[in-house]
Phi, psi and omega in degrees: 000149190290323179295329177295316181292317180291326175300324169300315180297324176299318182287324178290321184291329177286324180292325186278320189278325191234139167267092185296134178290331186263107177282142181222148181294158179291141183263144182264123180262136189247148180287160183228040189286327189269359190227031187290330186280331187236050185298316178300309179298318178299316179293318179293323183291328175289331179281324180294328181272007179052035177273329185235160178262323188206147170273145185281341177243161179281147178241158183289133186256106174239174190290332177277006179245011185298310187279355182288324177195189177262146179238142172285181178299145178302136178241349173202169185257157175229112177241100180287137185222152178263121181249131180210163174277118179298123176244125176298165180294329179285331180268336181272335188225174179273112185291344176276357177251333186289328180312317183247150173286171176301318178298319176293319172310306177303319182290326182293316178294319178294317169303320180301313182296314179298318182291315179307314178295318186291318178298321177297319177295313184291323177275348168286324171293327174297322176291329179275357181299326177290325173293323175296328180290316181289317186276321188229083182283070179268162183295338184297338175268008180293325176290348171260025183298313187293328179288326177297319174298328178284326183275329176302326178298333175230087182291357174272038184289119179293146186274134178282113172273160182294326179292327178291320178295321176300323176293320178297317183292319170304319180296325176290318181292319180281003183059039175258346186073192185220155180277338178242150180246141176290162182256315181288164190279318174308312177293323180287328179288327177291320177293321176296322183290323181294321181290324178292318177295325182292318183304306180301313177302313184294323175297305179300324179288322182289325181289328178287321180295316182291324183296316184293313179297332175271358180267137182246002180288170184285157182290321183195161180234018175267159177297320177289321175299323183287315183281334182248002185275128173066234177288125184282144185245159171258170178243134184220143174250150175295136192280077177226166181297324184295319179289328182288325186239288187296331182297328185278340181276326188279163182260104175227184189294331183262301186300336173293333186258006183290333181273351184261343179261156187268017179247132178267112184303147179244163181246127185226163180279156187305317188289318179285335177289315183287334172295316179294330182296311176301330179275353180080023181269323181228171170249129192237136179262127182199164173296143188290324182292309181312302182303316177289330180287318177293315179298318182287322179283340174280007173055044180280156181289165184280334167300321179300312179293328182282340177270007176262129175259145179220139190232123168293127178271347186234127178278151176089194187293341186093195176269168182251149173242133181217173173278131174270132176245149171305149184299126183057039179286143180276000179268350186299318176301318177292317178296312183301323178298306183301314175297320177303307182298318176292325174297324173298319182264011174074012181282338178286321175297324174298315177302310184297329185288328182285328182269322190240157172259108183270349184284164180289166186285311186254118179242015178284131179269359183259012181293126182277128178242183181303127178080000182240120172098180183233139179233119178304147176283125182260166179299323179297334176287334180256005179307305184303325177291322175296322181290319179296315181298315176300316181291324168298315178297319180297317181298316180301311181292332180278329177278347186288319178297322179294318173295321177296314178294324179286336179280311188282334188298316170301315182297319182293320177296316184295321177295325175287328180291324182289323183292324179296317182294321179293325173298321178293324178287333183277339185286126181290139182253138174289136176294163184289318181262024185291336179293000000 
């Protein structure tokens, strides 16, 4: 086990670098092959039963372990963190819905429906103006004299259907224009208002979509957003005593939400948990030093390391790891003296850099952030638009036979009736008094 090996090196380093003034007998170190998962508990059990004098590996110093034994100066930190596969906004959500909030979308669709109803009423009144002028020549219609003169020239003014008005309104919002022009002033003013509002809305919408597509930042940093955003992930904890017991009792970003999420956490080894993190299947809680060391030693590519996100679960410096010593042990002054001298001269930091990877996961300076660099548009980005286009084409093909049947059925029935009438006329009839 790694901590076991580093612990032995610390002891040898102290014996080699310093001629300790406080002499202590040679300590017997036992192998921990059968206790790799519960190293801390096994070490504390051995010390509390006075079978050993000092643990060969560091243990996590928590409040419930203070009275079990004595502890040396802290030689390393323990920082539990949550590791997950980062999903960008463009990959986790539909970028065509994100530019506006739900309230804005509801307001826009309500406004679209209201404008459609208003245009239908106004344009319907516009179509009926010539008939009203002939039937009821009242003074109220005198201001529409110019309009009547224009419409009277063409008495075949087509009627505006609600579906046609809806298409015209959607064309205005999509900046596509319309094929027919209104005649009345009220309809024209309403059309101009729709086009002006559509220009402003379309500009804001396009700018928001472009900014989202050029952003490589994470979609969210909350636990519920990570687990339920885009591809759903599971939650796993490192299979150590800290996560089995003490982790659930403390208040951190994950333990406080375990009762509110619908995911039951599982316990995995460090290698298995981080492998699933790289695949995007789970979010994994583990120690920062252990996780960084495993990920760097596994020879992952730089893009893979940069795709791993991490959230610190403990505020401040975190917990301390120290050597556990038997209660009232005579070795404590010598060990603390050696550790203090090694800390002063940077030997402990050198050993940690030798065994562990302390640097950050992503060291690339070419990482594309919001507003920096260029990201090509992928097929996943335009998938919603292609899906909507395909759905519309499918509905059109399904409705085409129905429209053809509705269009040709009157003609077919008319032709059949004419044929039957012609056949009836051609049949010779016997005179009534022929007998």
